[in-house]
N, C-alpha and C positions, 0 to 999 in steps of 0.2 A: 371540678371545674378548674381549680388552680393547677392541677397536674396537666390538664388539657392545654391550658394557656401557656404553660411552661414548655410543653412539647412543640407548640406552634412557633415559639420564639427561637428554637434551636435551628441554626443554619449549619449544614454540613459542608465543609470545604474539603475538596479532594485534591490530592497531588497527582497530576497526570503527566505521563511521558508521551510526547508526540514525536513519532519517528517518520521521517520523510525528507524529501529534498527541501532546501530552504535558501534558494537563490533566485534571482530575477529571471533566469532563463527557463525556469520550470513553471508550467501552468498549474501543476499540482501544488507547488509551493504557494502560488497566489490563492488557491483554494484554501490551503492550510492556514494562511495568515488570517483569512476571514473567519474561519472556524475557531482557531485558537484565540483570536481577539474576543470573540463572543463568549467562549468558555471562561476567559479571564474576567470579562465583564460580569459574569454570574458569580464571581467570588472564589474561583478555583485557581490553584497554582499550577502553571504549565511550564515544563522544561522541554525544549526542542532538542532532539538528537538527529543531526544531519546524516542522511543516508547516501549522499553522493560519493562517487569514487573518482580517482584520478584528478585531472585538471579541474573538473567541475567543483570539487571540494575546495579549490583555491578561490572560487568566486566569492565575492562579498555576500554575507548573509542578508536576508531581508531586514528592513529597519525595525527597531523596537528595543525596549529595555529588558525584555525577558532573557532568561538564560538560554544560550544556544551552545550545544556541544557536538562533538563528532561521535558518530556511532562506530564503536570498535568492539572487538571480542571482550575487551576489559569492561564494557558497559553491561555485560550480562547480569552479574550479581546485583548491581545497583538497580537495574530495571526490574529484576525479580522481587527485590525485597524493600525497595525504597519508595515505591509508588503504589497508589491505590488502583490505578488503571493504566494500561499501556495501549496506545493506538498506533498502528503502523499503516502507512500508505504504500500501496503497491501499484506500479505502472509498468509498462513494457520496456522502458529505456534503462539499460544496465547502468549507464553513467549516473543516473539520478537515484537508482534504487539498489545498486549492487551490494551495498553493505548489509542489506536486510536478510537475504536468504539463509546465510550461515547461522544467524542468531534466532530466527523466528520460531523454530521448533523448541527452543529453550525458554520461551516466554509464553505467558498466558495472555496473548494480545488479541484485541479486536482489530481486524484487518479491513481496511477500506480498499476494495478493488476498483481502481479507476479504469481498468481495461479488462475485457473478457478474454483477450488474447495476450498472453505473456510469453510466447515462444521465443521472442528476441531476448528477453531477460534470461530465460532458462538456457538458451543456447550459449550466450556469452558467459554466463555463470559456469556452466559445465566445462566449457573450453578453458577458462581461466583457472578454475578451481582444481581441475584434474589434468589439464594440459594434454588432452587427447580427444579426437573425434569419437572414439569408441565410448567415452564417458557421456557424450551427448545422446547417443543411442540408448545407453543404459538408463539415463535419467528419463527419457521419453517412455521407455518400456516399464520402468518402475512406476510411472504416473498413470499410464494408459493401458498397460498390460503388454505381455510379450508378443501378442499377435499384431500389434501396431507396427507398421513397417516404416523404416527410415531408409530411403533409397540412397545408394552410394555411400560415400564416406563422410559426407557433410550433412549436418542437420537441415541445411537450407537448399539441398539439391532438388527437393520436391517442390512443385508449384505451390504458391502461397495459398490458394483456395483449398488445396488438399491439407496443408498444415493447419489451417483454421478449422476445418471440419473434423480432422482426425486427432490432432495433438496440439491444441491451442495452449495446453499446459496450465490452465487455470487451477486445476485440482492439485497441482504440485505443491502450492503453498496454502491453498484453502484447507487442506486436510490437517495442517498443524496450527490453524487459527482456533481461538476459543469462541469466536463469533465473527461474522462477516457482514460487511455493508457493500452494496452495489448501487450504482446510480441508475441502472437499467433493469427492468424485470426480465429481459432476455437472458441474463446470466444467472438469475436467482435459483432456478432448479438445479443447475450444475453445481452451484455453490452448496446447496442443501444436500446434494448427494455426496459431497466430499467432506463437509464440515460437520462435526458432531454438535456444535453449538448453534445458537440462533442465527438466522440470516435475515437482514432487513433491506428493503429497497428505499433509499432516501435520495431525493433529487439533489443534483449537484448544486453546491453553493459556490457562487463566483462573483467577484466584484463587478459592479455596474460600469461598463466601459463607455457608456453613453453613445452607443452606436445606433444609428437610426434603423428602424425596421425595414426589411427588404420590401420592394414594391411587389404587388401581386403579379403573378405570371401573366404576361400579355400586355401589361401597362408599358407605355413608352417612357 
């Protein structure tokens, strides 16, 4: 009985790295602030690593006393060895998430996919990282197979509905995640086919904006 009571009294506090955008312009950052605040309220230590690139990284961070750092290549060893868990947030906007792709394969991270279509992120990443349109084609075919076509010399020369159906690029980063979270069951099977770890569907957490409910269709 004494041993049982002693075990019940033990509270495990984790050190968690939260990777994602952290400025007011990002809706995913607003989501992150809600979740990180709740994690901290449960007694865990969270350090935020900002994933923005370019001018967006110059924007003021969200308010709070927690530690906020910039995600860079130099972050890799710290993220691997100094945290109990790493959580990365992926969306389709390169400006908000562009620092993540280069490092994700080196981390055992749980990845929250906020979009099931990340072809914009992949296209800009490939163009900037390798400085050629051929690299965009190579990234698409590496992800979806050599038979997937990329018309012309530009990743975006194909109609959007074709890109969404044939090469939305979700699997590009899902395959290097240790586990995945999606807000929609629509994407769950695709994530499970690419990720070797668990995949969970968790509803989106977002601050209450106190917006009134829409009127029923037909009401004046």
